[in-house]
C-alpha positions as CSV (number, residue, x, y, z in Angstrom):
1,M,-7.0,15.6,17.0
2,Q,-6.1,19.2,17.7
3,H,-8.3,21.9,16.4
4,R,-7.5,25.3,15.0
5,T,-9.5,28.5,14.5
6,L,-9.5,30.0,11.0
7,G,-10.4,33.7,10.9
8,S,-12.3,35.8,13.3
9,Q,-15.8,34.6,12.5
10,G,-15.8,31.4,14.5
11,L,-14.6,28.8,12.0
12,T,-13.0,25.9,13.9
13,V,-11.6,22.8,12.2
14,S,-9.2,19.9,12.8
15,A,-5.5,20.8,12.5
16,I,-5.3,18.4,9.5
17,G,-8.1,18.5,6.9
18,Y,-8.8,16.5,3.8
19,G,-8.8,17.6,0.2
20,S,-11.0,15.6,-2.2
21,M,-9.9,16.9,-5.6
22,G,-7.8,13.8,-6.5
23,L,-10.8,11.5,-6.0
24,T,-12.3,12.6,-9.4
25,M,-9.7,14.6,-11.3
26,A,-6.0,15.4,-12.0
27,Y,-4.5,12.1,-10.8
28,G,-5.9,9.5,-13.1
29,P,-8.9,7.3,-12.7
30,G,-10.2,6.9,-9.1
31,D,-12.4,4.4,-7.2
32,E,-15.5,5.9,-5.6
33,Q,-15.7,3.3,-2.8
34,E,-12.1,3.7,-1.9
35,G,-12.5,7.4,-1.8
36,I,-15.5,7.2,0.5
37,A,-13.5,4.8,2.7
38,A,-10.6,7.2,2.9
39,I,-12.9,10.1,3.9
40,R,-14.7,8.0,6.5
41,H,-11.4,6.7,8.0
42,A,-10.1,10.2,8.2
43,H,-13.2,11.2,10.1
44,D,-12.8,8.3,12.5
45,L,-9.3,9.6,13.3
46,G,-10.6,13.1,14.1
47,V,-10.6,15.0,10.8
48,T,-13.5,17.4,10.7
49,F,-12.6,19.6,7.6
50,F,-13.4,18.3,4.1
51,D,-12.8,20.3,1.0
52,T,-14.4,19.9,-2.5
53,A,-15.4,22.1,-5.4
54,E,-17.7,22.4,-8.4
55,L,-14.7,22.2,-10.7
56,Y,-13.7,18.8,-9.4
57,G,-16.8,17.2,-10.9
58,F,-16.5,19.1,-14.2
59,G,-20.0,20.3,-13.9
60,T,-21.5,16.9,-13.1
61,G,-21.3,17.3,-9.3
62,S,-19.5,14.0,-9.0
63,N,-16.9,15.1,-6.5
64,E,-19.4,16.9,-4.2
65,I,-21.8,13.9,-4.5
66,L,-19.1,11.6,-3.5
67,V,-18.1,13.7,-0.5
68,G,-21.8,14.1,0.5
69,K,-22.2,10.4,0.5
70,A,-19.1,9.8,2.5
71,V,-20.1,12.3,5.3
72,K,-23.8,11.7,5.3
73,D,-23.9,9.8,8.6
74,F,-21.8,12.5,10.4
75,R,-22.5,15.7,8.5
76,D,-23.3,17.7,11.7
77,E,-19.8,16.8,13.0
78,V,-17.8,18.2,10.1
79,V,-17.1,21.4,8.2
80,L,-17.7,21.2,4.4
81,A,-16.0,23.6,2.1
82,T,-16.7,24.0,-1.6
83,K,-16.0,26.5,-4.4
84,F,-17.4,28.5,-7.3
85,G,-15.8,30.5,-10.0
86,F,-15.2,28.6,-13.2
87,D,-17.2,28.5,-16.5
88,L,-17.8,24.8,-17.0
89,S,-19.5,25.3,-20.3
90,V,-16.2,25.4,-22.1
91,P,-14.2,22.4,-23.2
92,R,-12.4,20.7,-20.4
93,E,-8.9,21.6,-21.6
94,Q,-9.8,25.3,-21.4
95,L,-11.2,25.2,-17.9
96,G,-8.2,26.7,-16.2
97,R,-8.6,29.9,-18.0
98,A,-12.4,30.2,-18.2
99,L,-13.7,32.0,-15.1
100,N,-17.2,33.0,-14.1
101,S,-17.8,34.8,-10.7
102,R,-20.9,36.7,-11.8
103,P,-23.5,36.9,-9.0
104,D,-26.0,34.9,-10.9
105,N,-23.5,32.1,-11.4
106,I,-22.5,32.2,-7.8
107,R,-26.1,31.7,-6.7
108,K,-26.6,28.9,-9.3
109,V,-23.4,27.0,-8.3
110,T,-24.3,27.4,-4.6
111,D,-27.7,25.8,-5.1
112,N,-26.2,23.0,-7.1
113,S,-23.6,22.4,-4.5
114,L,-26.2,22.2,-1.7
115,R,-28.1,19.6,-3.8
116,Y,-25.0,17.6,-4.7
117,L,-23.7,17.5,-1.1
118,G,-27.2,16.8,0.2
119,V,-27.0,19.5,2.9
120,D,-29.0,22.5,3.9
121,H,-26.0,24.8,4.2
122,I,-22.4,25.1,3.1
123,D,-19.9,25.8,5.9
124,V,-17.2,27.5,3.8
125,L,-17.8,28.9,0.3
126,Y,-14.7,29.9,-1.6
127,Q,-14.2,31.9,-4.8
128,H,-12.0,29.3,-6.5
129,R,-10.0,31.8,-8.6
130,V,-10.2,35.6,-8.8
131,D,-12.2,36.7,-11.8
132,P,-10.8,39.9,-13.3
133,D,-14.0,40.6,-15.1
134,V,-16.1,40.8,-11.9
135,P,-15.4,43.3,-9.1
136,I,-14.5,41.4,-6.0
137,E,-16.9,43.7,-4.1
138,D,-19.7,42.1,-6.1
139,V,-18.5,38.6,-5.4
140,A,-18.2,39.3,-1.6
141,G,-21.6,41.0,-1.6
142,T,-23.3,38.0,-3.3
143,V,-21.7,35.6,-0.7
144,K,-22.9,38.0,2.0
145,E,-26.4,37.6,0.7
146,L,-26.0,33.8,0.8
147,I,-24.7,34.0,4.4
148,D,-27.6,36.2,5.4
149,A,-30.0,33.7,3.7
150,G,-28.5,30.8,5.8
151,K,-27.1,28.9,2.8
152,V,-23.5,29.6,3.7
153,K,-21.7,30.2,7.0
154,Y,-18.2,31.4,6.1
155,F,-16.5,33.2,3.1
156,G,-13.2,32.1,1.7
157,L,-10.9,33.1,-1.2
158,S,-8.4,31.0,-3.1
159,E,-5.3,32.2,-4.9
160,A,-6.1,35.8,-4.1
161,G,-3.6,38.7,-3.5
162,P,-3.5,41.4,-0.9
163,Q,-5.6,44.0,-2.8
164,T,-8.3,41.5,-3.6
165,I,-8.4,40.2,0.0
166,R,-8.7,43.7,1.5
167,K,-11.5,44.7,-0.9
168,A,-13.5,41.5,-0.3
169,H,-13.0,41.6,3.5
170,A,-14.4,45.2,3.6
171,V,-17.7,43.9,2.2
172,Q,-17.9,40.5,3.9
173,P,-15.3,39.3,6.4
174,V,-13.1,36.6,4.8
175,S,-12.5,33.7,7.2
176,V,-9.9,31.9,5.2
177,L,-7.5,32.1,2.2
178,Q,-6.6,28.8,0.4
179,T,-3.5,28.6,-1.7
180,E,-0.8,26.1,-2.4
181,Y,1.8,25.9,0.4
182,S,4.3,23.2,1.2
183,L,8.0,22.5,1.6
184,F,8.1,22.8,-2.2
185,E,6.1,26.1,-2.4
186,R,6.7,29.0,-0.1
187,D,5.7,32.1,-2.1
188,V,2.4,32.6,-0.2
189,E,4.3,33.5,2.9
190,Q,4.5,37.0,1.6
191,L,0.7,37.3,2.2
192,F,0.8,36.2,5.8
193,P,1.2,39.7,7.2
194,V,-2.0,40.7,5.5
195,L,-3.8,37.7,6.8
196,D,-2.5,38.3,10.3
197,E,-3.6,42.0,10.2
198,L,-7.1,41.1,9.0
199,G,-7.6,38.0,11.2
200,I,-7.9,35.6,8.3
201,G,-6.9,31.9,8.5
202,F,-5.0,30.0,5.9
203,V,-5.7,26.6,4.3
204,A,-2.7,24.9,2.5
205,Y,-3.6,22.9,-0.5
206,S,-1.2,20.4,-2.2
207,P,0.7,20.3,1.1
208,L,2.6,17.3,-0.1
209,G,3.6,18.8,-3.4
210,R,1.0,16.9,-5.4
211,G,2.4,13.7,-4.0
212,F,6.1,14.4,-4.7
213,I,6.8,14.7,-1.0
214,T,5.8,11.2,-0.3
215,G,8.8,9.4,-1.8
216,T,6.7,7.9,-4.6
217,A,7.2,10.3,-7.4
218,K,7.8,8.9,-10.9
219,P,9.2,10.9,-13.9
220,A,6.7,12.7,-16.1
221,G,5.2,10.4,-18.7
222,E,5.0,7.4,-16.4
223,Y,1.5,8.4,-15.0
224,D,-1.9,7.9,-16.5
225,A,-2.5,10.1,-19.5
226,T,-5.1,12.2,-17.5
227,D,-2.6,12.9,-14.6
228,M,-1.6,16.5,-14.3
229,R,1.9,15.5,-13.1
230,N,2.9,14.6,-16.6
231,I,3.1,18.3,-17.4
232,D,3.9,19.7,-13.9
233,P,7.2,21.6,-14.1
234,R,8.5,19.9,-11.0
235,W,8.4,16.6,-12.8
236,Q,10.3,17.7,-15.8
237,P,13.9,16.7,-16.5
238,G,16.4,18.8,-14.5
239,N,13.9,19.8,-11.8
240,F,12.7,16.2,-11.2
241,E,16.2,14.9,-10.2
242,K,16.8,17.8,-7.9
243,N,13.4,17.3,-6.2
244,V,14.0,13.6,-5.8
245,D,17.3,14.3,-4.1
246,A,15.7,16.8,-1.7
247,V,12.9,14.3,-0.8
248,N,15.4,11.5,-0.2
249,R,17.3,13.8,2.2
250,L,14.0,14.7,3.9
251,S,13.1,11.0,4.1
252,D,16.4,10.2,5.9
253,L,15.6,13.0,8.4
254,A,12.1,11.6,8.9
255,A,13.3,8.0,9.3
256,A,15.7,9.1,12.0
257,Q,12.6,10.1,14.0
258,G,10.5,7.1,13.1
259,I,8.1,9.0,10.9
260,T,7.4,9.2,7.2
261,V,8.5,12.1,4.9
262,S,4.8,13.0,4.4
263,Q,4.3,13.3,8.1
264,L,7.5,15.4,8.4
265,A,6.2,17.8,5.7
266,L,2.7,18.1,7.3
267,A,4.2,18.6,10.8
268,W,6.4,21.4,9.3
269,L,3.4,23.2,7.9
270,L,1.7,23.1,11.3
271,T,4.7,25.0,12.8
272,R,4.3,27.9,10.4
273,G,1.4,29.4,12.4
274,E,-1.6,28.6,14.5
275,H,-3.8,29.9,11.7
276,I,-2.6,27.3,9.2
277,V,-4.4,24.0,8.3
278,P,-3.2,21.7,5.5
279,I,-5.6,19.6,3.5
280,P,-3.7,16.6,2.1
281,G,-5.7,14.4,-0.3
282,T,-5.6,10.7,-0.8
283,R,-7.6,7.8,-2.1
284,S,-6.2,5.4,0.5
285,P,-7.5,4.9,4.0
286,R,-4.0,3.9,5.0
287,R,-2.5,7.2,3.7
288,A,-5.3,9.1,5.3
289,E,-4.3,7.7,8.6
290,E,-0.6,8.4,7.9
291,N,-1.5,12.1,7.1
292,T,-3.7,12.5,10.1
293,R,-1.1,11.2,12.6
294,A,1.2,14.1,11.6
295,A,-0.9,16.3,13.9
296,D,0.7,14.5,16.8
297,I,4.3,15.1,15.8
298,T,6.4,17.8,17.4
299,L,9.4,19.1,15.5
300,S,12.4,20.6,17.3
301,E,14.3,23.7,16.3
302,A,17.1,21.4,15.1
303,D,14.6,19.5,12.9
304,L,13.4,22.8,11.4
305,A,16.9,24.0,10.8
306,A,17.8,20.7,9.0
307,I,14.7,21.0,6.8
308,D,15.6,24.6,5.9
309,E,19.1,23.4,5.0
310,I,17.7,20.9,2.6
311,L,15.0,23.2,1.0
312,P,15.8,26.8,2.0
313,R,13.6,28.3,-0.7
314,G,11.2,25.5,-1.8
315,G,11.4,22.9,-4.5
316,F,12.7,23.1,-8.0
317,G,10.3,24.2,-10.8
318,A,7.2,26.3,-10.8
319,R,4.0,24.8,-9.3
320,Y,2.0,25.5,-12.5
321,A,3.0,25.8,-16.2
322,Q,0.8,29.0,-16.1
323,M,1.1,30.6,-12.7
324,P,-1.9,32.4,-11.1
325,T,-1.4,36.2,-10.7
326,W,-2.1,37.5,-7.2
327,I,-3.6,41.0,-7.1
């Protein structure tokens, strides 16, 4: 497995990481043992970067506990990332709009995450969403205190815009920005010049378009009632058919090279810059292996041109019904 350096503070991770959100939320009921098996198999194949968050356990710590169990025997060989920033005291259906990045909450969440993960430090601590009610300088200053105390090693932001990134970076160097990025979602490319200027790495979440770019998408309404794809704009009539057609064309391109469409999509992301690491998630050890093998694939200029012809500006439909605002 190749490795990449994210930011200027020494954070080095595998070129393909692993996102754990889907093990406990957003994609219907999961199986803990299968999730643990997927994480461990990914590690066996060279993955060293595992991403979780307080939110993914809805305040119970379930996702972090699961990840902690999975990596317990090789914790020192991997980079663990988690996140703070939501008010989990509100009803679950309001979570996406209930933010809390007050310093006291950051400290509390960090201590909880250390306990849930079963570790003595967190490698990467992200602000999950920018909180307009808390100055980003206060957020960065609190994370700096945690770094100085040895509880955290690196600072990250998620879904932040250029002004926020600059202000935070001036207080505590930001190692990495995490935002959705895939063949379906290109908007974040506008932030890359700022990241390059400041020496900040980039982690791409939902690099397979929430599973759409796997060739297995079903129409909205055919998933478990708890699955977010039922309301995702890309799955709605009109957008869904156009996205299916694009994935079918990408699948034909991939098949001609003897690879899967998922591998094509991940390999494409790796061509976008040496500072970029995608974190596909899966509950399947087999899919974990498929995703990991994408790091060994080299795409030609002709391949890239063909991909751009199929999806020149990304997929059809917004990535969220309520889009985050980058400031």
